[in-house]
N, C-alpha and C positions, 0 to 999 in steps of 0.2 A: 829592486823595488817594483812592486806591481803598480801599474797605472790605474787611475780611477776609471770606472766604467764610463763610456761615452754616453752622453745624454742625447737621445735621438729626437725627442720632442720638446723643444724649448718653450712651447706654449703652456706647458704644465708648470713651469717655474715662475715663482714670483720674484720680487726684486732682491731677495736674499740669496737666491740661487737654490732654494729648497722647494720641493713640491709641497702641496698643501698637507699631505699625510706626514711628510718629514717634519714640517713646521709644527704640526700638532703634536707629534711625538716629542720633539725638542721642548715645546712649551710644557708638556706634561712632566718631563724630567726636570725642567727648571722649577716648576711649581713644587714638585716633590722635594727638591733640594732646599727650597725656601722653608718648607714645612719642617723638614728635619733640622735645619739650622735653628728655627724658632724653638723647637722642642728641646734641643740641646741648651740653648740660652735660658729657657725657662727652668730646666733642671738645674743648671749651674747657679742661677739666681736663688732658687729655693735652697740648694745646699749651702750656699754662703750665708743666706739668712738664717738657716737652722744652726749654723756654726756661730755666727755673730750677728744677731738681729740689729738692723739699723733703725728700726722703730721699736724700742723696748715697750714692754707691757706697761700700761698705766697703773700707778699705785705703787 
């Protein structure tokens, strides 16, 4: 198993152990994951509503 590369400059790390660039990349991936999750949920709700509407049409 390969060892993780040694960090030579600890001043660039924040309290999470990530550099600012790594933290920004992680945050971008986290946001994209939330957007994909929301889109899947929205699609699932639309498909269920198309199959069996929970608010039937008036009249």
